[in-house]
SEFIZA-3560 file (N, C-alpha, C; in Angstrom, 3 decimals):
REM SEFIZA-3560
<numar><xx>0.848</xx><yy>-1.245</yy><zz>0.100</zz><atom>N</atom></numar>
<numar><xx>0.132</xx><yy>-0.027</yy><zz>0.046</zz><atom>CA</atom></numar>
<numar><xx>1.016</xx><yy>1.329</yy><zz>-0.210</zz><atom>C</atom></numar>
<numar><xx>1.880</xx><yy>1.390</yy><zz>1.061</zz><atom>N</atom></numar>
<numar><xx>2.777</xx><yy>2.613</yy><zz>1.006</zz><atom>CA</atom></numar>
<numar><xx>3.409</xx><yy>2.733</yy><zz>-0.379</zz><atom>C</atom></numar>
<numar><xx>3.619</xx><yy>1.933</yy><zz>-0.697</zz><atom>N</atom></numar>
<numar><xx>4.594</xx><yy>1.630</yy><zz>-2.370</zz><atom>CA</atom></numar>
<numar><xx>4.026</xx><yy>2.027</yy><zz>-3.413</zz><atom>C</atom></numar>
<numar><xx>2.661</xx><yy>1.726</yy><zz>-3.522</zz><atom>N</atom></numar>
<numar><xx>1.611</xx><yy>2.400</yy><zz>-4.467</zz><atom>CA</atom></numar>
<numar><xx>1.442</xx><yy>3.679</yy><zz>-4.239</zz><atom>C</atom></numar>
<numar><xx>1.185</xx><yy>4.440</yy><zz>-3.048</zz><atom>N</atom></numar>
<numar><xx>1.215</xx><yy>5.597</yy><zz>-2.803</zz><atom>CA</atom></numar>
<numar><xx>2.472</xx><yy>6.521</yy><zz>-3.343</zz><atom>C</atom></numar>
<numar><xx>3.646</xx><yy>5.955</yy><zz>-2.986</zz><atom>N</atom></numar>
<numar><xx>4.525</xx><yy>6.585</yy><zz>-3.240</zz><atom>CA</atom></numar>
<numar><xx>5.248</xx><yy>6.382</yy><zz>-4.678</zz><atom>C</atom></numar>
<numar><xx>4.374</xx><yy>5.350</yy><zz>-5.667</zz><atom>N</atom></numar>
<numar><xx>4.800</xx><yy>5.707</yy><zz>-6.839</zz><atom>CA</atom></numar>
<numar><xx>3.636</xx><yy>6.555</yy><zz>-7.117</zz><atom>C</atom></numar>
<numar><xx>2.535</xx><yy>6.868</yy><zz>-6.858</zz><atom>N</atom></numar>
<numar><xx>1.437</xx><yy>7.985</yy><zz>-7.119</zz><atom>CA</atom></numar>
<numar><xx>2.128</xx><yy>9.195</yy><zz>-6.646</zz><atom>C</atom></numar>
<numar><xx>2.686</xx><yy>9.399</yy><zz>-5.769</zz><atom>N</atom></numar>
<numar><xx>3.386</xx><yy>10.878</yy><zz>-5.757</zz><atom>CA</atom></numar>
<numar><xx>4.591</xx><yy>11.262</yy><zz>-6.741</zz><atom>C</atom></numar>
<numar><xx>5.252</xx><yy>10.025</yy><zz>-6.856</zz><atom>N</atom></numar>
<numar><xx>6.424</xx><yy>10.502</yy><zz>-7.962</zz><atom>CA</atom></numar>
<numar><xx>5.677</xx><yy>10.293</yy><zz>-9.137</zz><atom>C</atom></numar>
<numar><xx>4.817</xx><yy>9.988</yy><zz>-9.524</zz><atom>N</atom></numar>
<numar><xx>4.037</xx><yy>9.996</yy><zz>-10.903</zz><atom>CA</atom></numar>
<numar><xx>3.401</xx><yy>11.593</yy><zz>-11.236</zz><atom>C</atom></numar>
<numar><xx>2.365</xx><yy>11.972</yy><zz>-10.101</zz><atom>N</atom></numar>
<numar><xx>2.329</xx><yy>13.377</yy><zz>-9.923</zz><atom>CA</atom></numar>
<numar><xx>3.128</xx><yy>14.362</yy><zz>-10.043</zz><atom>C</atom></numar>
<numar><xx>4.668</xx><yy>14.184</yy><zz>-9.407</zz><atom>N</atom></numar>
<numar><xx>5.567</xx><yy>14.913</yy><zz>-9.290</zz><atom>CA</atom></numar>
<numar><xx>6.197</xx><yy>14.967</yy><zz>-10.774</zz><atom>C</atom></numar>
<numar><xx>6.522</xx><yy>13.738</yy><zz>-11.345</zz><atom>N</atom></numar>
<numar><xx>6.858</xx><yy>13.845</yy><zz>-12.470</zz><atom>CA</atom></numar>
<numar><xx>5.976</xx><yy>14.426</yy><zz>-13.744</zz><atom>C</atom></numar>
<numar><xx>4.981</xx><yy>14.234</yy><zz>-13.347</zz><atom>N</atom></numar>
<numar><xx>3.792</xx><yy>14.786</yy><zz>-14.340</zz><atom>CA</atom></numar>
<numar><xx>3.751</xx><yy>16.378</yy><zz>-14.332</zz><atom>C</atom></numar>
<numar><xx>4.222</xx><yy>17.030</yy><zz>-12.919</zz><atom>N</atom></numar>
<numar><xx>4.085</xx><yy>18.352</yy><zz>-12.829</zz><atom>CA</atom></numar>
<numar><xx>5.278</xx><yy>19.025</yy><zz>-13.544</zz><atom>C</atom></numar>
<numar><xx>6.192</xx><yy>18.262</yy><zz>-13.118</zz><atom>N</atom></numar>
<numar><xx>7.802</xx><yy>19.087</yy><zz>-13.384</zz><atom>CA</atom></numar>
<numar><xx>7.522</xx><yy>18.789</yy><zz>-15.252</zz><atom>C</atom></numar>
<numar><xx>7.523</xx><yy>17.800</yy><zz>-16.320</zz><atom>N</atom></numar>
<numar><xx>7.331</xx><yy>17.812</yy><zz>-17.187</zz><atom>CA</atom></numar>
<numar><xx>6.246</xx><yy>19.042</yy><zz>-17.852</zz><atom>C</atom></numar>
<numar><xx>5.301</xx><yy>18.943</yy><zz>-17.159</zz><atom>N</atom></numar>
<numar><xx>4.337</xx><yy>20.233</yy><zz>-17.501</zz><atom>CA</atom></numar>
<numar><xx>5.168</xx><yy>21.820</yy><zz>-17.715</zz><atom>C</atom></numar>
<numar><xx>5.609</xx><yy>22.135</yy><zz>-16.230</zz><atom>N</atom></numar>
<numar><xx>6.318</xx><yy>23.456</yy><zz>-16.109</zz><atom>CA</atom></numar>
<numar><xx>7.048</xx><yy>23.507</yy><zz>-16.616</zz><atom>C</atom></numar>
<numar><xx>8.096</xx><yy>22.348</yy><zz>-17.819</zz><atom>N</atom></numar>
<numar><xx>9.259</xx><yy>22.303</yy><zz>-18.454</zz><atom>CA</atom></numar>
<numar><xx>8.296</xx><yy>22.651</yy><zz>-19.732</zz><atom>C</atom></numar>
<numar><xx>7.460</xx><yy>22.065</yy><zz>-19.878</zz><atom>N</atom></numar>
<numar><xx>6.940</xx><yy>22.463</yy><zz>-21.129</zz><atom>CA</atom></numar>
<numar><xx>6.555</xx><yy>24.068</yy><zz>-21.458</zz><atom>C</atom></numar>
<numar><xx>5.879</xx><yy>24.330</yy><zz>-20.339</zz><atom>N</atom></numar>
<numar><xx>5.361</xx><yy>25.823</yy><zz>-20.116</zz><atom>CA</atom></numar>
<numar><xx>6.457</xx><yy>26.625</yy><zz>-20.443</zz><atom>C</atom></numar>
<numar><xx>7.417</xx><yy>26.482</yy><zz>-19.623</zz><atom>N</atom></numar>
<numar><xx>8.600</xx><yy>27.537</yy><zz>-19.591</zz><atom>CA</atom></numar>
<numar><xx>9.821</xx><yy>27.422</yy><zz>-20.919</zz><atom>C</atom></numar>
<numar><xx>9.978</xx><yy>26.568</yy><zz>-21.316</zz><atom>N</atom></numar>
<numar><xx>10.587</xx><yy>26.226</yy><zz>-22.904</zz><atom>CA</atom></numar>
<numar><xx>10.190</xx><yy>26.100</yy><zz>-24.017</zz><atom>C</atom></numar>
<numar><xx>9.149</xx><yy>25.265</yy><zz>-23.787</zz><atom>N</atom></numar>
<numar><xx>8.961</xx><yy>24.485</yy><zz>-25.303</zz><atom>CA</atom></numar>
<numar><xx>7.321</xx><yy>25.318</yy><zz>-25.870</zz><atom>C</atom></numar>
<numar><xx>6.824</xx><yy>26.066</yy><zz>-25.478</zz><atom>N</atom></numar>
<numar><xx>5.552</xx><yy>26.477</yy><zz>-25.353</zz><atom>CA</atom></numar>
<numar><xx>5.708</xx><yy>27.331</yy><zz>-26.409</zz><atom>C</atom></numar>
<numar><xx>4.738</xx><yy>27.863</yy><zz>-27.423</zz><atom>N</atom></numar>
<numar><xx>4.811</xx><yy>28.916</yy><zz>-28.270</zz><atom>CA</atom></numar>
<numar><xx>5.266</xx><yy>30.210</yy><zz>-27.300</zz><atom>C</atom></numar>
<numar><xx>4.206</xx><yy>30.246</yy><zz>-26.074</zz><atom>N</atom></numar>
<numar><xx>4.258</xx><yy>31.531</yy><zz>-25.427</zz><atom>CA</atom></numar>
<numar><xx>5.222</xx><yy>31.317</yy><zz>-24.159</zz><atom>C</atom></numar>
<numar><xx>6.420</xx><yy>30.579</yy><zz>-24.476</zz><atom>N</atom></numar>
<numar><xx>7.104</xx><yy>30.617</yy><zz>-23.399</zz><atom>CA</atom></numar>
<numar><xx>7.435</xx><yy>31.507</yy><zz>-22.934</zz><atom>C</atom></numar>
<numar><xx>8.414</xx><yy>31.445</yy><zz>-21.637</zz><atom>N</atom></numar>
<numar><xx>8.732</xx><yy>32.279</yy><zz>-20.369</zz><atom>CA</atom></numar>
<numar><xx>9.766</xx><yy>33.093</yy><zz>-21.394</zz><atom>C</atom></numar>
<numar><xx>10.351</xx><yy>32.340</yy><zz>-21.690</zz><atom>N</atom></numar>
<numar><xx>12.080</xx><yy>32.606</yy><zz>-22.668</zz><atom>CA</atom></numar>
<numar><xx>11.261</xx><yy>33.654</yy><zz>-23.560</zz><atom>C</atom></numar>
<numar><xx>10.726</xx><yy>33.590</yy><zz>-24.235</zz><atom>N</atom></numar>
<numar><xx>9.945</xx><yy>34.089</yy><zz>-25.569</zz><atom>CA</atom></numar>
<numar><xx>9.332</xx><yy>35.359</yy><zz>-24.566</zz><atom>C</atom></numar>
<numar><xx>8.620</xx><yy>35.367</yy><zz>-23.662</zz><atom>N</atom></numar>
<numar><xx>7.926</xx><yy>36.314</yy><zz>-23.312</zz><atom>CA</atom></numar>
<numar><xx>8.992</xx><yy>37.472</yy><zz>-22.748</zz><atom>C</atom></numar>
<numar><xx>10.195</xx><yy>36.805</yy><zz>-21.820</zz><atom>N</atom></numar>
<numar><xx>11.183</xx><yy>37.335</yy><zz>-21.750</zz><atom>CA</atom></numar>
<numar><xx>11.823</xx><yy>38.726</yy><zz>-22.707</zz><atom>C</atom></numar>
<numar><xx>12.177</xx><yy>37.752</yy><zz>-23.736</zz><atom>N</atom></numar>
<numar><xx>12.947</xx><yy>38.465</yy><zz>-24.853</zz><atom>CA</atom></numar>
<numar><xx>11.915</xx><yy>39.693</yy><zz>-25.252</zz><atom>C</atom></numar>
<numar><xx>10.535</xx><yy>39.383</yy><zz>-25.408</zz><atom>N</atom></numar>
<numar><xx>9.673</xx><yy>40.388</yy><zz>-26.368</zz><atom>CA</atom></numar>
<numar><xx>9.601</xx><yy>41.657</yy><zz>-24.840</zz><atom>C</atom></numar>
<numar><xx>9.512</xx><yy>41.369</yy><zz>-23.790</zz><atom>N</atom></numar>
<numar><xx>9.392</xx><yy>42.093</yy><zz>-22.555</zz><atom>CA</atom></numar>
<numar><xx>10.796</xx><yy>43.178</yy><zz>-22.688</zz><atom>C</atom></numar>
<numar><xx>11.951</xx><yy>42.515</yy><zz>-22.668</zz><atom>N</atom></numar>
<numar><xx>13.309</xx><yy>43.205</yy><zz>-23.242</zz><atom>CA</atom></numar>
<numar><xx>13.263</xx><yy>44.324</yy><zz>-24.641</zz><atom>C</atom></numar>
<numar><xx>12.552</xx><yy>43.546</yy><zz>-25.600</zz><atom>N</atom></numar>
<numar><xx>12.426</xx><yy>44.405</yy><zz>-26.604</zz><atom>CA</atom></numar>
<numar><xx>11.700</xx><yy>45.835</yy><zz>-26.468</zz><atom>C</atom></numar>
<numar><xx>10.471</xx><yy>45.597</yy><zz>-25.663</zz><atom>N</atom></numar>
<numar><xx>9.448</xx><yy>46.467</yy><zz>-25.456</zz><atom>CA</atom></numar>
<numar><xx>9.989</xx><yy>47.871</yy><zz>-24.749</zz><atom>C</atom></numar>
<numar><xx>10.891</xx><yy>47.362</yy><zz>-23.681</zz><atom>N</atom></numar>
<numar><xx>11.713</xx><yy>48.189</yy><zz>-22.648</zz><atom>CA</atom></numar>
<numar><xx>12.755</xx><yy>49.387</yy><zz>-23.532</zz><atom>C</atom></numar>
<numar><xx>13.352</xx><yy>48.227</yy><zz>-24.799</zz><atom>N</atom></numar>
<numar><xx>14.369</xx><yy>49.335</yy><zz>-25.247</zz><atom>CA</atom></numar>
<numar><xx>13.645</xx><yy>50.146</yy><zz>-26.289</zz><atom>C</atom></numar>
<numar><xx>12.640</xx><yy>49.750</yy><zz>-26.852</zz><atom>N</atom></numar>
<numar><xx>11.955</xx><yy>50.761</yy><zz>-27.704</zz><atom>CA</atom></numar>
<numar><xx>11.234</xx><yy>51.915</yy><zz>-27.204</zz><atom>C</atom></numar>
<numar><xx>10.755</xx><yy>51.633</yy><zz>-25.823</zz><atom>N</atom></numar>
<numar><xx>10.016</xx><yy>52.670</yy><zz>-25.303</zz><atom>CA</atom></numar>
<numar><xx>10.881</xx><yy>53.672</yy><zz>-24.879</zz><atom>C</atom></numar>
<numar><xx>12.319</xx><yy>53.198</yy><zz>-24.057</zz><atom>N</atom></numar>
<numar><xx>13.440</xx><yy>54.141</yy><zz>-24.253</zz><atom>CA</atom></numar>
<numar><xx>14.026</xx><yy>54.897</yy><zz>-25.473</zz><atom>C</atom></numar>
<numar><xx>13.614</xx><yy>54.155</yy><zz>-26.799</zz><atom>N</atom></numar>
<numar><xx>14.013</xx><yy>54.970</yy><zz>-27.617</zz><atom>CA</atom></numar>
<numar><xx>13.079</xx><yy>55.747</yy><zz>-28.291</zz><atom>C</atom></numar>
<numar><xx>11.434</xx><yy>55.671</yy><zz>-27.604</zz><atom>N</atom></numar>
<numar><xx>10.451</xx><yy>56.550</yy><zz>-27.970</zz><atom>CA</atom></numar>
<numar><xx>10.758</xx><yy>57.732</yy><zz>-27.368</zz><atom>C</atom></numar>
<numar><xx>10.866</xx><yy>57.321</yy><zz>-25.801</zz><atom>N</atom></numar>
<numar><xx>11.172</xx><yy>58.550</yy><zz>-25.024</zz><atom>CA</atom></numar>
<numar><xx>12.180</xx><yy>59.583</yy><zz>-25.637</zz><atom>C</atom></numar>
<numar><xx>13.680</xx><yy>59.399</yy><zz>-25.994</zz><atom>N</atom></numar>
<numar><xx>14.654</xx><yy>60.105</yy><zz>-26.469</zz><atom>CA</atom></numar>
<numar><xx>14.152</xx><yy>60.874</yy><zz>-27.348</zz><atom>C</atom></numar>
<numar><xx>13.461</xx><yy>60.076</yy><zz>-28.489</zz><atom>N</atom></numar>
<numar><xx>13.458</xx><yy>60.881</yy><zz>-29.759</zz><atom>CA</atom></numar>
<numar><xx>11.941</xx><yy>61.675</yy><zz>-29.201</zz><atom>C</atom></numar>
<numar><xx>11.417</xx><yy>61.771</yy><zz>-28.647</zz><atom>N</atom></numar>
<numar><xx>10.175</xx><yy>62.739</yy><zz>-28.341</zz><atom>CA</atom></numar>
<numar><xx>10.850</xx><yy>63.748</yy><zz>-27.648</zz><atom>C</atom></numar>
<numar><xx>12.311</xx><yy>63.671</yy><zz>-26.458</zz><atom>N</atom></numar>
<numar><xx>12.824</xx><yy>64.655</yy><zz>-26.149</zz><atom>CA</atom></numar>
<numar><xx>13.403</xx><yy>65.406</yy><zz>-27.015</zz><atom>C</atom></numar>
<numar><xx>14.100</xx><yy>64.795</yy><zz>-28.157</zz><atom>N</atom></numar>
<numar><xx>14.659</xx><yy>65.459</yy><zz>-29.198</zz><atom>CA</atom></numar>
<numar><xx>13.643</xx><yy>66.168</yy><zz>-29.961</zz><atom>C</atom></numar>
<numar><xx>12.670</xx><yy>65.571</yy><zz>-30.062</zz><atom>N</atom></numar>
<numar><xx>11.749</xx><yy>66.404</yy><zz>-30.962</zz><atom>CA</atom></numar>
<numar><xx>11.050</xx><yy>67.961</yy><zz>-30.419</zz><atom>C</atom></numar>
<numar><xx>11.213</xx><yy>67.683</yy><zz>-29.157</zz><atom>N</atom></numar>
<numar><xx>10.400</xx><yy>68.639</yy><zz>-28.456</zz><atom>CA</atom></numar>
<numar><xx>11.767</xx><yy>70.034</yy><zz>-28.148</zz><atom>C</atom></numar>
<numar><xx>13.056</xx><yy>69.583</yy><zz>-28.171</zz><atom>N</atom></numar>
<numar><xx>14.116</xx><yy>70.319</yy><zz>-28.259</zz><atom>CA</atom></numar>
<numar><xx>14.179</xx><yy>71.286</yy><zz>-29.713</zz><atom>C</atom></numar>
<numar><xx>13.844</xx><yy>70.370</yy><zz>-30.585</zz><atom>N</atom></numar>
<numar><xx>14.321</xx><yy>71.050</yy><zz>-31.784</zz><atom>CA</atom></numar>
<numar><xx>12.905</xx><yy>71.711</yy><zz>-32.300</zz><atom>C</atom></numar>
<numar><xx>11.805</xx><yy>71.412</yy><zz>-31.749</zz><atom>N</atom></numar>
<numar><xx>10.744</xx><yy>72.227</yy><zz>-31.827</zz><atom>CA</atom></numar>
<numar><xx>10.869</xx><yy>73.651</yy><zz>-31.450</zz><atom>C</atom></numar>
<numar><xx>11.728</xx><yy>73.734</yy><zz>-30.077</zz><atom>N</atom></numar>
<numar><xx>11.798</xx><yy>75.101</yy><zz>-29.678</zz><atom>CA</atom></numar>
<numar><xx>12.806</xx><yy>75.728</yy><zz>-30.533</zz><atom>C</atom></numar>
<numar><xx>13.810</xx><yy>75.200</yy><zz>-30.608</zz><atom>N</atom></numar>
<numar><xx>14.974</xx><yy>75.744</yy><zz>-31.729</zz><atom>CA</atom></numar>
<numar><xx>14.150</xx><yy>76.259</yy><zz>-32.848</zz><atom>C</atom></numar>
<numar><xx>13.079</xx><yy>75.461</yy><zz>-33.628</zz><atom>N</atom></numar>
<numar><xx>12.460</xx><yy>75.640</yy><zz>-34.642</zz><atom>CA</atom></numar>
<numar><xx>11.723</xx><yy>77.413</yy><zz>-34.342</zz><atom>C</atom></numar>
<numar><xx>11.248</xx><yy>77.003</yy><zz>-33.328</zz><atom>N</atom></numar>
<numar><xx>10.513</xx><yy>78.352</yy><zz>-32.928</zz><atom>CA</atom></numar>
<numar><xx>11.135</xx><yy>79.521</yy><zz>-32.631</zz><atom>C</atom></numar>
<numar><xx>12.235</xx><yy>79.399</yy><zz>-32.001</zz><atom>N</atom></numar>
<numar><xx>13.523</xx><yy>80.550</yy><zz>-31.916</zz><atom>CA</atom></numar>
<numar><xx>13.897</xx><yy>80.866</yy><zz>-32.840</zz><atom>C</atom></numar>
<numar><xx>14.434</xx><yy>80.303</yy><zz>-33.975</zz><atom>N</atom></numar>
<numar><xx>14.817</xx><yy>80.488</yy><zz>-35.081</zz><atom>CA</atom></numar>
<numar><xx>13.692</xx><yy>81.731</yy><zz>-36.053</zz><atom>C</atom></numar>
<numar><xx>12.762</xx><yy>81.837</yy><zz>-36.026</zz><atom>N</atom></numar>
<numar><xx>11.874</xx><yy>82.463</yy><zz>-36.361</zz><atom>CA</atom></numar>
<numar><xx>11.935</xx><yy>83.631</yy><zz>-36.303</zz><atom>C</atom></numar>
<numar><xx>12.879</xx><yy>83.996</yy><zz>-35.419</zz><atom>N</atom></numar>
<numar><xx>13.205</xx><yy>85.648</yy><zz>-34.830</zz><atom>CA</atom></numar>
<numar><xx>14.906</xx><yy>85.793</yy><zz>-35.787</zz><atom>C</atom></numar>
<numar><xx>14.738</xx><yy>86.989</yy><zz>-36.496</zz><atom>N</atom></numar>
<numar><xx>15.678</xx><yy>87.118</yy><zz>-37.371</zz><atom>CA</atom></numar>
<numar><xx>17.333</xx><yy>87.349</yy><zz>-36.115</zz><atom>C</atom></numar>
<numar><xx>16.995</xx><yy>87.603</yy><zz>-35.204</zz><atom>N</atom></numar>
<numar><xx>17.988</xx><yy>87.983</yy><zz>-34.185</zz><atom>CA</atom></numar>
<numar><xx>18.828</xx><yy>86.670</yy><zz>-33.782</zz><atom>C</atom></numar>
<numar><xx>17.979</xx><yy>86.104</yy><zz>-33.466</zz><atom>N</atom></numar>
<numar><xx>18.155</xx><yy>84.683</yy><zz>-32.809</zz><atom>CA</atom></numar>
<numar><xx>18.929</xx><yy>83.598</yy><zz>-34.086</zz><atom>C</atom></numar>
<numar><xx>18.359</xx><yy>83.463</yy><zz>-35.413</zz><atom>N</atom></numar>
<numar><xx>18.485</xx><yy>83.168</yy><zz>-36.716</zz><atom>CA</atom></numar>
<numar><xx>20.245</xx><yy>83.492</yy><zz>-37.013</zz><atom>C</atom></numar>
<numar><xx>20.447</xx><yy>84.535</yy><zz>-36.816</zz><atom>N</atom></numar>
<numar><xx>21.770</xx><yy>85.302</yy><zz>-37.085</zz><atom>CA</atom></numar>
<numar><xx>22.480</xx><yy>84.781</yy><zz>-35.373</zz><atom>C</atom></numar>
<numar><xx>22.384</xx><yy>84.353</yy><zz>-34.648</zz><atom>N</atom></numar>
<numar><xx>23.135</xx><yy>84.244</yy><zz>-33.528</zz><atom>CA</atom></numar>
<numar><xx>23.566</xx><yy>82.811</yy><zz>-33.830</zz><atom>C</atom></numar>
<numar><xx>22.478</xx><yy>82.203</yy><zz>-33.853</zz><atom>N</atom></numar>
<numar><xx>22.601</xx><yy>80.822</yy><zz>-34.071</zz><atom>CA</atom></numar>
<numar><xx>23.628</xx><yy>80.032</yy><zz>-35.019</zz><atom>C</atom></numar>
<numar><xx>23.176</xx><yy>80.978</yy><zz>-36.539</zz><atom>N</atom></numar>
<numar><xx>24.359</xx><yy>81.080</yy><zz>-37.541</zz><atom>CA</atom></numar>
<numar><xx>25.375</xx><yy>81.117</yy><zz>-37.332</zz><atom>C</atom></numar>
<numar><xx>26.298</xx><yy>82.052</yy><zz>-36.610</zz><atom>N</atom></numar>
<numar><xx>27.277</xx><yy>82.165</yy><zz>-36.036</zz><atom>CA</atom></numar>
<numar><xx>27.951</xx><yy>81.351</yy><zz>-35.241</zz><atom>C</atom></numar>
<numar><xx>27.208</xx><yy>80.713</yy><zz>-34.115</zz><atom>N</atom></numar>
<numar><xx>27.365</xx><yy>79.781</yy><zz>-33.215</zz><atom>CA</atom></numar>
<numar><xx>27.658</xx><yy>78.305</yy><zz>-33.762</zz><atom>C</atom></numar>
<numar><xx>26.911</xx><yy>77.875</yy><zz>-34.640</zz><atom>N</atom></numar>
<numar><xx>27.032</xx><yy>76.676</yy><zz>-35.384</zz><atom>CA</atom></numar>
<numar><xx>27.765</xx><yy>76.409</yy><zz>-36.734</zz><atom>C</atom></numar>
<numar><xx>27.769</xx><yy>77.258</yy><zz>-37.193</zz><atom>N</atom></numar>
<numar><xx>27.802</xx><yy>77.179</yy><zz>-38.557</zz><atom>CA</atom></numar>
<numar><xx>29.133</xx><yy>78.181</yy><zz>-39.209</zz><atom>C</atom></numar>
<numar><xx>29.870</xx><yy>78.861</yy><zz>-38.184</zz><atom>N</atom></numar>
<numar><xx>30.947</xx><yy>79.800</yy><zz>-38.006</zz><atom>CA</atom></numar>
<numar><xx>30.719</xx><yy>80.681</yy><zz>-39.010</zz><atom>C</atom></numar>
<numar><xx>29.485</xx><yy>81.275</yy><zz>-39.252</zz><atom>N</atom></numar>
<numar><xx>28.962</xx><yy>82.229</yy><zz>-40.166</zz><atom>CA</atom></numar>
<numar><xx>29.630</xx><yy>83.788</yy><zz>-39.438</zz><atom>C</atom></numar>
<numar><xx>29.928</xx><yy>84.467</yy><zz>-40.290</zz><atom>N</atom></numar>
<numar><xx>30.367</xx><yy>85.812</yy><zz>-39.882</zz><atom>CA</atom></numar>
<numar><xx>30.154</xx><yy>87.241</yy><zz>-40.782</zz><atom>C</atom></numar>
<numar><xx>30.033</xx><yy>88.364</yy><zz>-40.335</zz><atom>N</atom></numar>
<numar><xx>29.958</xx><yy>89.668</yy><zz>-41.201</zz><atom>CA</atom></numar>
<numar><xx>31.152</xx><yy>89.865</yy><zz>-41.573</zz><atom>C</atom></numar>
<numar><xx>31.086</xx><yy>90.704</yy><zz>-42.788</zz><atom>N</atom></numar>
<numar><xx>32.534</xx><yy>90.674</yy><zz>-43.325</zz><atom>CA</atom></numar>
<numar><xx>33.375</xx><yy>91.635</yy><zz>-42.504</zz><atom>C</atom></numar>
<numar><xx>32.888</xx><yy>92.278</yy><zz>-41.429</zz><atom>N</atom></numar>
<numar><xx>34.308</xx><yy>92.843</yy><zz>-40.348</zz><atom>CA</atom></numar>
<numar><xx>34.056</xx><yy>92.326</yy><zz>-39.383</zz><atom>C</atom></numar>
<numar><xx>33.730</xx><yy>90.843</yy><zz>-39.466</zz><atom>N</atom></numar>
<numar><xx>34.334</xx><yy>90.072</yy><zz>-38.213</zz><atom>CA</atom></numar>
<numar><xx>35.502</xx><yy>89.190</yy><zz>-38.332</zz><atom>C</atom></numar>
<numar><xx>36.163</xx><yy>88.844</yy><zz>-37.401</zz><atom>N</atom></numar>
<numar><xx>37.088</xx><yy>87.397</yy><zz>-37.770</zz><atom>CA</atom></numar>
<numar><xx>37.109</xx><yy>86.758</yy><zz>-36.677</zz><atom>C</atom></numar>
<numar><xx>36.923</xx><yy>85.222</yy><zz>-37.369</zz><atom>N</atom></numar>
<numar><xx>36.425</xx><yy>84.463</yy><zz>-36.543</zz><atom>CA</atom></numar>
<numar><xx>37.628</xx><yy>83.529</yy><zz>-35.953</zz><atom>C</atom></numar>
<numar><xx>37.771</xx><yy>83.184</yy><zz>-34.825</zz><atom>N</atom></numar>
<numar><xx>38.960</xx><yy>82.218</yy><zz>-34.139</zz><atom>CA</atom></numar>
<numar><xx>38.473</xx><yy>80.743</yy><zz>-33.717</zz><atom>C</atom></numar>
<numar><xx>38.705</xx><yy>79.733</yy><zz>-34.419</zz><atom>N</atom></numar>
<numar><xx>38.125</xx><yy>78.521</yy><zz>-33.888</zz><atom>CA</atom></numar>
<numar><xx>39.366</xx><yy>77.989</yy><zz>-33.221</zz><atom>C</atom></numar>
<numar><xx>38.922</xx><yy>77.719</yy><zz>-31.599</zz><atom>N</atom></numar>
<numar><xx>39.933</xx><yy>77.081</yy><zz>-30.990</zz><atom>CA</atom></numar>
<numar><xx>39.384</xx><yy>75.587</yy><zz>-30.735</zz><atom>C</atom></numar>
<numar><xx>40.482</xx><yy>74.862</yy><zz>-31.063</zz><atom>N</atom></numar>
<numar><xx>40.343</xx><yy>73.429</yy><zz>-30.892</zz><atom>CA</atom></numar>
<numar><xx>40.911</xx><yy>72.813</yy><zz>-29.264</zz><atom>C</atom></numar>
<numar><xx>40.421</xx><yy>71.816</yy><zz>-28.710</zz><atom>N</atom></numar>
<numar><xx>41.198</xx><yy>70.980</yy><zz>-27.658</zz><atom>CA</atom></numar>
<numar><xx>42.356</xx><yy>70.350</yy><zz>-28.227</zz><atom>C</atom></numar>
<numar><xx>43.340</xx><yy>70.521</yy><zz>-27.200</zz><atom>N</atom></numar>
<numar><xx>44.548</xx><yy>69.929</yy><zz>-27.759</zz><atom>CA</atom></numar>
<numar><xx>44.283</xx><yy>68.122</yy><zz>-27.506</zz><atom>C</atom></numar>
<numar><xx>44.838</xx><yy>67.513</yy><zz>-28.471</zz><atom>N</atom></numar>
<numar><xx>44.670</xx><yy>66.103</yy><zz>-28.252</zz><atom>CA</atom></numar>
<numar><xx>46.011</xx><yy>65.485</yy><zz>-27.292</zz><atom>C</atom></numar>
<numar><xx>45.565</xx><yy>64.608</yy><zz>-26.071</zz><atom>N</atom></numar>
<numar><xx>46.668</xx><yy>64.665</yy><zz>-25.334</zz><atom>CA</atom></numar>
<numar><xx>47.173</xx><yy>63.155</yy><zz>-25.207</zz><atom>C</atom></numar>
<numar><xx>48.473</xx><yy>62.665</yy><zz>-25.747</zz><atom>N</atom></numar>
<numar><xx>48.793</xx><yy>61.550</yy><zz>-26.034</zz><atom>CA</atom></numar>
<numar><xx>49.776</xx><yy>61.067</yy><zz>-24.628</zz><atom>C</atom></numar>
<numar><xx>49.173</xx><yy>60.182</yy><zz>-23.940</zz><atom>N</atom></numar>
<numar><xx>49.477</xx><yy>59.517</yy><zz>-22.624</zz><atom>CA</atom></numar>
<numar><xx>50.788</xx><yy>58.745</yy><zz>-23.302</zz><atom>C</atom></numar>
//
């Protein structure tokens, strides 16, 4: 009688282990696949947030560029443009070789 109960418990345990392994690794919606998809979603959401921030920054710059005075300042700072009477000096950081 005890042997029969013990065999029954081992059978249930083996069945449960096989079922859990099937669900975790071999199923179409397995835990591994869901984890990979979740990581991909997190990465894409981070990219979306980055690009939304860039869009906000660029939108403010575009609004400011509608002002001629800011447009001239922006052109001087970013494109090294100058008036005929101006002299522009470009300073670069020296490269350190250790």
